[in-house]
VEXGURO-640692 format. One line per field, with one value per residue: residue number from 1; x, y, z of N, C-alpha, C, O in turn. Coordinates in steps of 0.05 Angstrom, whole numbers. Each point is the difference from the previous one (the first is absolute). Layout:
% residues N
seq [NUM | ...]
n.xx [X | ...]
n.yy [Y | ...]
n.zz [Z | ...]
ca.xx [X | ...]
ca.yy [Y | ...]
ca.zz [Z | ...]
c.xx [X | ...]
c.yy [Y | ...]
c.zz [Z | ...]
o.xx [X | ...]
o.yy [Y | ...]
o.zz [Z | ...]
END
This chain:
% residues 64
seq [1 | 2 | 3 | 4 | 5 | 6 | 7 | 8 | 9 | 10 | 11 | 12 | 13 | 14 | 15 | 16 | 17 | 18 | 19 | 20 | 21 | 22 | 23 | 24 | 25 | 26 | 27 | 28 | 29 | 30 | 31 | 32 | 33 | 34 | 35 | 36 | 37 | 38 | 39 | 40 | 41 | 42 | 43 | 44 | 45 | 46 | 47 | 48 | 49 | 50 | 51 | 52 | 53 | 54 | 55 | 56 | 57 | 58 | 59 | 60 | 61 | 62 | 63 | 64]
n.xx [357 | 34 | -18 | 2 | 21 | -33 | 26 | -18 | 2 | 38 | 22 | -19 | 1 | 30 | -6 | -22 | 28 | 18 | -23 | -8 | 39 | -1 | 6 | 46 | -34 | -22 | -20 | 26 | -34 | 20 | 33 | -18 | -12 | 32 | 30 | -7 | 8 | 21 | -29 | 20 | 5 | 28 | 46 | -41 | 6 | 2 | -33 | -21 | 22 | -37 | -44 | 1 | 6 | -40 | -25 | -14 | -18 | -43 | 3 | 10 | -36 | -45 | 12 | 7]
n.yy [194 | -24 | -27 | -12 | 2 | -27 | -23 | 2 | 48 | 14 | -17 | 21 | 35 | 1 | -10 | 30 | 29 | -18 | -15 | 45 | -1 | -42 | -29 | -2 | 30 | 32 | -42 | 25 | 36 | 21 | 33 | 38 | 23 | 30 | 30 | 32 | 17 | 30 | 45 | 33 | 38 | -1 | 6 | 2 | -2 | -32 | -25 | 11 | -20 | -29 | -3 | 12 | -26 | -17 | 33 | 4 | -47 | -14 | 13 | -13 | -36 | 9 | -10 | -37]
n.zz [428 | -18 | -26 | 51 | -46 | -5 | 33 | 44 | 19 | 19 | 31 | 36 | 15 | 31 | 43 | 25 | 21 | 32 | 39 | 26 | -38 | -4 | 27 | 14 | 28 | -20 | -12 | 23 | -8 | -40 | 15 | -4 | -40 | -31 | 16 | 11 | -47 | -1 | 16 | -13 | -20 | 38 | 2 | 0 | 38 | 17 | 11 | 27 | 42 | -1 | 17 | 49 | 39 | 2 | 33 | 51 | 11 | 3 | 41 | 38 | 6 | 11 | 28 | 26]
ca.xx [9 | -20 | -13 | 14 | -17 | 12 | 17 | -14 | -23 | 16 | 12 | -27 | -17 | 19 | 1 | -20 | -4 | 15 | -25 | -23 | 1 | -32 | -16 | 8 | 11 | 10 | -19 | -5 | -17 | 3 | 12 | -13 | -23 | 13 | 2 | -21 | -9 | 30 | 2 | 26 | -13 | -25 | 7 | -7 | 27 | 21 | -7 | 1 | 20 | 13 | -13 | 13 | 36 | -12 | -5 | 38 | 17 | -8 | -2 | 31 | 3 | -9 | 15 | 35]
ca.yy [-31 | -22 | -8 | -20 | -22 | -20 | -11 | -17 | 10 | 9 | -32 | -6 | 14 | 5 | -27 | -6 | 18 | -22 | -19 | 10 | 30 | 19 | 4 | 28 | 18 | 15 | -2 | -13 | 1 | -26 | -11 | -5 | -25 | -34 | -14 | -17 | -27 | -22 | -19 | -1 | 18 | -3 | 23 | 24 | 18 | -14 | -2 | 29 | 4 | -10 | 8 | 23 | -16 | -7 | 10 | 14 | -20 | 3 | 25 | -7 | -21 | 16 | 24 | -15]
ca.zz [-3 | -12 | 16 | -5 | -1 | 17 | -20 | -7 | -16 | -24 | -15 | -14 | -18 | -19 | -10 | -10 | -27 | -17 | -10 | -16 | -8 | -13 | 20 | 15 | -15 | 17 | 14 | 29 | 7 | -17 | 14 | 31 | -5 | -15 | 23 | 11 | -11 | 3 | 34 | 9 | 18 | 15 | 6 | -14 | 3 | -10 | -24 | -1 | -3 | -19 | -26 | -11 | -8 | -19 | -26 | -7 | -8 | -28 | -13 | 3 | -20 | -20 | 4 | -10]
c.xx [-22 | -8 | 23 | -11 | 24 | 17 | -30 | -21 | 13 | 3 | -32 | 2 | 22 | -5 | -30 | 2 | 28 | -12 | -11 | -7 | -24 | -17 | -13 | 10 | 3 | -34 | -10 | -26 | -2 | 20 | -9 | -21 | 14 | 9 | -26 | -15 | 28 | -2 | 17 | -4 | -24 | -9 | -1 | 18 | 18 | -6 | -1 | 28 | 25 | -5 | 13 | 24 | 2 | 8 | 31 | 19 | -4 | 4 | 43 | 1 | 2 | 27 | 20 | -9]
c.yy [-17 | -21 | -27 | -31 | -25 | -17 | -25 | 0 | 4 | -29 | -15 | 14 | -2 | -41 | 2 | 10 | -10 | -19 | 0 | 23 | 7 | -3 | 28 | 21 | 26 | 19 | -3 | -19 | -39 | -23 | -13 | -26 | -25 | -8 | -7 | -17 | -15 | -21 | 4 | 4 | -5 | 30 | 23 | 24 | -15 | 4 | 31 | 18 | -16 | 13 | 25 | 5 | -13 | 23 | 12 | -13 | 8 | 30 | -1 | -13 | 22 | 27 | -8 | -4]
c.zz [-7 | 19 | -8 | -5 | 14 | -27 | -14 | -27 | -28 | -7 | -7 | -22 | -34 | -15 | -13 | -35 | -16 | -11 | -15 | -3 | -17 | 14 | 9 | -14 | 15 | 16 | 20 | -3 | -15 | 15 | 25 | -4 | -5 | 32 | 11 | -11 | 5 | 28 | 3 | 35 | 25 | 11 | -8 | -4 | -18 | -30 | -13 | -8 | -19 | -30 | -8 | -16 | -27 | -28 | -4 | -11 | -36 | -16 | -4 | -21 | -25 | -5 | -15 | -24]
o.xx [-24 | 6 | 7 | -13 | 23 | -5 | -1 | -7 | -12 | -11 | -2 | 1 | -9 | 2 | -2 | -12 | 0 | 4 | -3 | -17 | -8 | -16 | -22 | 18 | 15 | -1 | -19 | 4 | -9 | -7 | 5 | -3 | -5 | -13 | -5 | -12 | -3 | 9 | 4 | -4 | -23 | -23 | 22 | 3 | 6 | 13 | 12 | 2 | 23 | 16 | 5 | 6 | 21 | 11 | 15 | 18 | 18 | 0 | 7 | 17 | 21 | -2 | 7 | 14]
o.yy [4 | 5 | -5 | -12 | 5 | 4 | -8 | -17 | -5 | -4 | -15 | -15 | -1 | -6 | -15 | -10 | 6 | -4 | -16 | 12 | 23 | 16 | 10 | -1 | -5 | 23 | -16 | -25 | -20 | -24 | -22 | -19 | -22 | -21 | -24 | -16 | -24 | -23 | -20 | -15 | -2 | 8 | 11 | 9 | 15 | 13 | 3 | 14 | 7 | 6 | 6 | 12 | 3 | -5 | 3 | 13 | 9 | 4 | 6 | 8 | 4 | 13 | 13 | -10]
o.zz [5 | 23 | -23 | 17 | 6 | -23 | -23 | -16 | -20 | -22 | -20 | -20 | -23 | -24 | -19 | -20 | -23 | -24 | -19 | 12 | -4 | -8 | -2 | -17 | 20 | 10 | -1 | 2 | 12 | -1 | 9 | 15 | 9 | 6 | -4 | 13 | 3 | 4 | 13 | 18 | -8 | 3 | -4 | -22 | -19 | -16 | -21 | -19 | -6 | -17 | -23 | -21 | -12 | -21 | -19 | -11 | -13 | -24 | -23 | -16 | -13 | -21 | -20 | -17]
END
């Protein structure tokens, strides 16, 4: 079974990708650096969870 992501992580990730689709990609490390530059998160684990879910959101949007 996979890990469960909270609604907060999912909603933040979707909003970020909707507002800035050209910034994010399927590369976790790049997404993590972009979020670090945006300074939205002070908590490192939350930033990493959002960056990871952004990868999933971008992959789903490319598949459609």
